[in-house]
N, C-alpha and C positions, 0 to 999 in steps of 0.2 A: 249627685252623680254616683253611679255604681262604684267607680274607682276609689271613692273616698271612704268606703266601708272596708274594714280589714277582712271581713268575711269569717272571723273566728270569734267565738263567744263561749265562755265556760260557765257551767252551772253545776251545782252539787246536788246529787240525789243520795242522801245518806253518805256512805263511804265511796260512792262512785262519782267520778267526774264525767259529766256529759258535755262534749264540746260540739257546738253547732258549726258546721263548715259549709259556707255558701258555695254552690257549684256554678252559679250563674243565674241568668234571668231570661225567660222565653217571652218573646213578643207574641201575644195571643190575639184572639178575636172573639167577638160575641157569637160568631158563627159556629164555634165549637161547643156551645151550650145546648143541652137537651132538657126538655121538661118545662121550660118557661120560654116565652117569646123573646126575640131579640130586643124588641122595644122595652119589655119589662126588665130584662137583664140590664140594659143600658141605663134605664131609669134608676134601678137599685144601685148600680155601681156609682152613678153620679151622686145619689143621695148619701153614699158612703165616702164621698170625696175621693173616688178612685179615678184614675186616668182612663181614657178610651183612645185606642183599643187597650184592653187590659194586659198587664204583664203578669207572668207566673214566676215567682221565686222558686229556685231549686236548691234544696238543702240536703245534706247528708249529716250523719252524727257519728262522733267518735266516743266510745265508752272506754274509760281507763279504770280498770278494776284490779286492784292489787298489783299495779305495775304492768299489767297485761292490756293489750289494745284490741278492741273489738269495733268494727265498723258496722253501722246500720246504713246499708246501701253504699254504692260505689260511684255514684255520679255518672257523668256522661263521657269521661275520659276525653278522647280526641274526636269522638263521633259527631259532635254538633258544632265544631269549629272553634277557633281560638278564643272566643269570648266566653266559652263554657269550659267545663272541666276544672273549675277552680279548686275543687276539693283536693286534688293532687298537689297543687301549689301550696295550699294551706298545710297539708301534712308535711311538706318539705320545710315550711316556715317553722313548724313545731319540732322539727328534727326527728320526725318519725318516718323511717324508711318503709317501703312496701313489704319488705321481709319481716318487719316487726309486727305486722297485723296477723293475729292468730286466728281470728274468726270474723266472718262477714255474715251478718244477718240481713237477708234480702227481703224487702217488702214485696217486690214483684219484679218482673223481667222486662219492663219497658226501657226504652233507649236512655232516658235521663237518670235511670237508677242502676242499670246493669252494664252499660257499655264500658264503664270504668273498670270492670272486672278484667278486661283483656288489654294487652299491649297492641302496638300497631302491626305486629306480626301474627296476631291472633292467639298468642299464648297467655297464660295466667299472669296478670300484672302483679298479683300478690302471691308470691311463690310458696309461702308456708301456710296460707290461710285455709281453714275449713269453711266451706260455704254451707249455710243453713237456710233452708227455704221450705215453705209449705209444700206438702206432697202434691196438692192439686195444681201447683204452679208448674212444676216439672212435668207432671202428668199431662198437662195441657200443651205446653210449648214444645215438648220433646216427642210428642205423639206424631209419628209420620202420617198416619191416616188423617188426623185432624188438620195437619199442615196441608196435605194434598187437597182436602175438601174446603179449605178456607177461601173466603171471597178474595178477589184480587187485592182489595184495599188492605187486607191483613197479612198478605204473604211476606212482605218485607219484615213485619214484626215477628213472624214465626222464624224467619231466617236469622234475624238479629238475636233473638232469644237463644236459639240453638248455638250460634257462634259464641255467645257470651257465657253460656252455662257449660258447654262441653269441656273446656279445658280443666274444669274442676271436678270432672266425672268421679274419680275415685276419692275425692276429698269433699264430696257433697253429702250432706245429711238432711233427709227430709223429716218434717215434723207435722203434727196435727194440732188443731186448736187445743189449747191448754197444756201443751207439752212444754216442759222446762228445757229451753234450748241450752242455757248455761245457768249455773246457780244464780237465782234471783231474776232471771229473764225468761218470761213465759210468752209463747206465741198466742196471738189473738187473731183468729181468722175473720177477716172483714171482706168477704168476696163481693164481686160485682164489677169492680174496675178491671180486675182480671180474676180468673177462677181461684187462684191461690193467694190473692192479695191479703196481706197480713200486717198487723201491727205487732209491736213488741212491748210488753209491759215490764218495765225495769223497776225493781224494788230493792231497797236497802234500808234495814231498820224499819222505822215508821214512815219512811218517805217513798214515793213512787212517781213514775212518769210513764205515760202511754205514748210511745212514738208510733203514730197511727198511719204513717205512709201517706197515701193519696186519698184519704177520706174527703179532703177539701183541696180543690185546685184554686178557687177564687174566693178568698176570705171575705171580700167586700160584697159577695153575692150569696154564697151557699150557707152561711150561718143564718141569715135572715130568711132565706128561701131554700131549705134543705132539699126540696124536690128538684132543684136544679142539678142536672147531671152533666156529663161530658159525652159528646158524640163518640169518643173513642173508649168509653166504658164498654167492656165486653158484654155486660148485662146491665142496662141503665136502671131498671127497676130493682134489681138485687143490690146494686151499688147505693141506690137511694135508701133502701132498708138498712144497709150497713152503716150509712152515714147517720141516719136517725138514731140507731142503736148506740153508736159511738158518742153522739152528742148527749143523749139521755144518760148514758153511763157516766160521762164526764161531769155533767151538771148535777146528777143525783149524788155522786160520791165526792164532789168538789175535787176532782182529780186533775192534776196537772197533765197537760198534753204537749206534744210536739209534732210538727208536721213538715213534710218535705216541701209543701207549697204554701205554708204559712209565712207571712212576712218575716224576714230574717230578724232575730235569730230563731224564731219559730216556736217559742215557749209561751204557754199561757193557760187560761182556764175557759170553760164554757158555762154560760149562764142562760137560763130561759128568758125569752123576751117576746111577749105576745104569743103569736102562733109559731114563732121561730126561736132562734137563739142568738146570742151575741158572744163574740170572742173577746176575752179580757187579757191583754198581753201581760206576761210576767214583768214586774217592775225591774228595770235595769239595776244591776249591782256591779260595783267596781271590782269585786273579787268573787271567785267561785264559791 
């Protein structure tokens, strides 16, 4: 049962403590999958011992660097109901107040990643935080012409992104691929899911971790079938290319990764397997 999991897990990357914070779980459907048939998706999920309909884990990550706190994504806050928004409760349990967060590295501006940026009145939930995001993300969601021309199905997403990003206006810094957002943390542009969707490569000493955002939504399907995308990808083909590049980089470099929709706590490795890949979870450890 979900309630049996504390939703907090610590891991060390050199001198940095990375804490996985579970924000909740979304009840999904194979109808949201693009690029493979529903029957193929269900067969693959069954072969991976996954439940149907599938569930999507939602994670965020806290980086503690020299006593300073950095969030990677802000979860859903109160936007998705009382069974979501767990990240805030976990920060409370750790004794970390919103005012103690100095930087938020946003992977992209979808509801389960950005809604936690604001409080119920629409103000900044993290009053002292600088928001760091890829320039293509703000360039897309905050473009009035793009919002006006968007299909009906996307208009709520444009409105939500604007609502969540606007309170950080004068505390927002945009970056490009390869930019060092903070010492030891570099932006990795992985577009397709959204135009500015990005991962964050965290390095300390000889150790590193790629927090890759939404490269994967359904681990039981997309590692074996990287061509499988999501109907809510802004550009399914571009997202497919970014996913393959991320998988190949992680496999070639034996790089540890973390994902917002990988099974909690979301840390592990990628290995090649036949025409696809396989995810190898990080072995549990009792201490960071």
